[in-house]
N, C-alpha and C positions, 0 to 999 in steps of 0.2 A: 579525223582518223588517219593515222599515219599509214599509208599504203606500203611503206617500206617494211613493216613488220610482217614476217612470214608466219602465217597462222599454222601451217602444217608443221613447221619446225617447232613452233611453240607447243603444239600438241605432243609431238615426239619427246621434247625435253621434259614437259610436265608429266607425261606418262611414265617416263623413266623414274621420276621422283615417286610417283604412285607405286610403281613396282617395287621400289626400294623398301616401302612400308609393308608390303603384303605378307612377307614371311612372319613378321611380328603379329599382324592382324590374324592370319590364319592359325598360328599357334594358339593365340588367345581364343579364337573361335572353337578350336578343338578342346580347350580346357573348359569351355562353357558346358560341355556335355557330361562332365563328371558329376557323380551324385554327391560328392563332398561339398559342393558349393551351395550355400543357402540362398534364398531369394534376396536377402539383404546384402549378402556378399556379392551376388551377381550384379546388383545395381552399382555398387562401389567399384567392382572390377571393370564393368563396361565403361563407367565414367573415366577410370584410369586409362584404359586402352584408348578410348576416344581422345583423351588429352595427349597421350603419347603419340598417336598417329598424327594428330593435328600439329604437334610440335615438330615432328619429323618433316611433314609436308611444308610447313612454313619455313623451316630451316633450309630445306632444299630449294624452295622457290626464292627465298631471299638471296641465295647464292646466284641463281639465274637472273633475277630481276631485283637488284638491291634497292632501287628507288621506288618500288611498288609498295602498296599498302595491302593489308589483309583484314578480312572480316571472318570471324570464326565463332563456332558455337561455344566452345569452352573458354573460360577466362585464360588469357595468355598475355604476357608483356609485349609480344610482338604483333598482337591482333586486336582489332576493335571488336565489339559485339553488336554494333549497329552500322548500317551503311551510311557512309558520308560521301560527299562529293569530292572524290579524288580523280585525277586523270587516269591513273592505273590502279585498279583495285581487284583483288582476288577474293571470292567468297568460297569458303571451304566448309564442307560437312564431312568429317573424317569417317564416321560410320552412319551413312544414310540408311535408315532401317534398323536402328539400334534395338527396337523391340524384337524384330526377327533375329538379330544377332544374339541377344540375351536368351531368347527362347530356342536357340539352336535350329532356326529355320533358315535354310540356305539361300535367302534372298535379301541381300544387303549390298551396299556399294560404298565407294569413296567418290564423292561428288565435288567438283571444282568448276567455278565459272569465273572467267576474266571479263571485267568491265573496263571500257575506255570511255571516259567522260560521261559516266552514268548509263552507258548503253552496253548490254551484254554482247560480247564479240566472239568468245570461244568458250565452249563447255565440254567437260569430260565427265563421264560417269563410268566407273570401272567396277564390275562385278567379279571379285577375285575367285569365287567358288566356281563359276562357269566360264571364267577367262573371257569375259565379254567387255569390250571397250566401246561405249557409245560416245560419239563426238558430234559436235555441231559447230559450224562456223557461220556467223551471221551472213545471210544471203546465199549460203551455199548448201543448205539442207543438212540432214543428219546422216551419220554412218554408224554401222555396227561392224567392228573389226575391219575397217577400211572398205566396206561395201555399202553403197547407198541404200538407205531404207526410206520407206514412205508409209504414211498412215493409211490404214484400210478405210475406205470410204463406205461406211455402213449407213443406210438410210432408215434403218429400223432398229429399235432396241433388241428385237428378237435375233438380229444378226450380229449383236455386239457381245463382247466379253468384258467383264469388269471385276477388279479385285478391290476389296475394301477392308480396312481395319476398323472394327467396331468398338475398340477399347475406349476411344474418346467419347463414344456415345453411351457408355455404360450407365451413367446416371439417368439420362433421359429414358433409356430402355427399361431400367428398373422401375421408373415411375409408371410406365405403360402396363407392366405386369401386375 
């Protein structure tokens, strides 16, 4: 791992690229709430926005890091769709929480992780609705809007909070009923 790489500078530069995509993403999110869009159109629309944001992010990151490789969700000529062993690799999810996005639930993000020689080194998760930037640098913990955060140490499930999406469990749930 090259110690010369400034992780905080990397976060700042990548966050600027994320911010550059947010106006487009938020305008699309606002359009999702119109009654004129059918469910079929929503799916196509979300895939299109996902692809647009991914393209903008990869384009911006390629300007910053021209020798790096990219793995992304949507098919793209500049990105792989599976992780390979590259020295410098970015993994991108342009709309992390696309079900929430398409249902107009304000909990989705843009997620990016940088890997060096197969090891995650820097991660950014930006929630544009709440203007929250979660970052992590390997060995340095996590931050929310540049303030250190820590996990709550609960020793009992009754002291815990959990959120879950049951859509992927629909078929098993249908069989129980």
